[in-house]
C-alpha positions in Angstrom: 0.0 0.0 0.0 3.0 2.3 0.5 3.7 2.2 -3.2 0.2 3.4 -4.1 0.4 6.2 -1.6 3.8 7.2 -3.0 2.5 7.1 -6.6 -0.5 9.3 -5.6 1.9 11.8 -4.0 4.1 11.8 -7.1 1.0 12.3 -9.3 -0.2 15.2 -7.2 3.3 16.8 -7.3 3.4 16.4 -11.1 0.0 17.9 -11.5 1.1 21.0 -9.4 4.2 21.3 -11.6 2.1 21.0 -14.8 -0.2 23.8 -13.5 2.8 26.0 -12.7 4.3 25.3 -16.2 1.0 26.1 -17.9 0.8 29.4 -16.0 4.4 30.2 -16.9 3.7 29.5 -20.6 0.6 31.7 -20.6 2.5 34.6 -19.1 5.3 34.4 -21.6 5.5 36.4 -24.9 7.2 35.1 -28.0 7.9 37.1 -31.2 7.9 35.6 -34.6 9.6 37.6 -37.4 9.3 37.6 -41.2 10.6 39.7 -44.0 13.9 40.5 -42.3 12.1 42.0 -39.3 9.5 44.0 -41.4 6.7 42.0 -39.8 6.7 40.9 -36.1 3.9 38.9 -34.5 3.8 38.5 -30.7 2.0 35.5 -29.3 1.4 34.3 -25.7 2.6 30.9 -24.7 -0.9 29.7 -25.3 -0.8 30.9 -29.0 -3.0 33.9 -28.3 -2.2 36.8 -30.6 -1.0 39.8 -28.5 0.3 42.1 -31.2 1.5 42.8 -34.8 4.2 45.3 -35.8 4.4 46.2 -39.5 7.1 48.3 -41.1 5.4 51.3 -42.7 7.3 50.6 -45.9 5.0 47.5 -46.4 1.8 49.6 -46.3 1.6 49.9 -50.1 -1.9 49.0 -51.4 -0.2 47.1 -54.3 1.7 44.9 -51.9 -1.2 43.6 -49.7 -0.7 40.0 -50.7 3.0 40.1 -49.7 2.0 41.7 -46.4 -0.5 39.0 -45.7 2.1 36.3 -46.5 4.6 37.9 -44.1 2.0 38.0 -41.3 1.3 34.3 -41.8 5.0 33.5 -41.8 5.7 35.6 -38.7 2.9 33.8 -36.9 4.2 30.4 -37.9 7.7 31.5 -36.7 6.3 32.5 -33.3 4.3 29.3 -33.0 7.4 27.2 -33.7 9.2 29.0 -31.0 6.4 28.4 -28.5 6.3 24.7 -29.3 10.1 24.4 -28.8 9.9 26.1 -25.4 6.9 24.0 -24.4 8.6 20.8 -25.4 11.7 21.8 -23.5 9.7 22.6 -20.4 7.7 19.4 -20.7 10.9 17.4 -20.9 12.1 19.0 -17.7 8.8 18.3 -16.0 8.6 14.6 -17.0 12.3 14.0 -16.1 13.1 12.4 -19.4 10.0 10.1 -19.3 9.6 8.9 -22.8 5.9 9.4 -23.7 4.6 7.9 -26.9 4.3 10.5 -29.8 1.1 12.5 -29.5 0.5 11.6 -25.9 0.3 14.8 -23.8 0.0 15.5 -20.1 -2.2 15.9 -18.3 -4.1 12.8 -19.6 
């Protein structure tokens, strides 16, 4: 029975660490950049859009399609950065526990 109590305690501690990590991710801001810095998109750690900066040189009505593409590219860059940080934090939390691909905590 001591093993079950120990497992329950570990699960409770891991849940607390997960909640702390999620709060930390939500509080962080990540910038994605495209067009050599002409478009910058800021996302929260939960992928919520917080801001967009656009170089005034891109505000040419004849270049709207390029501007749209740069916004999408900057967003994708920011999202990749968030996923990298999130994966790194999850690896720290799970202590190298090899979870099957696609399996996420909490269950």
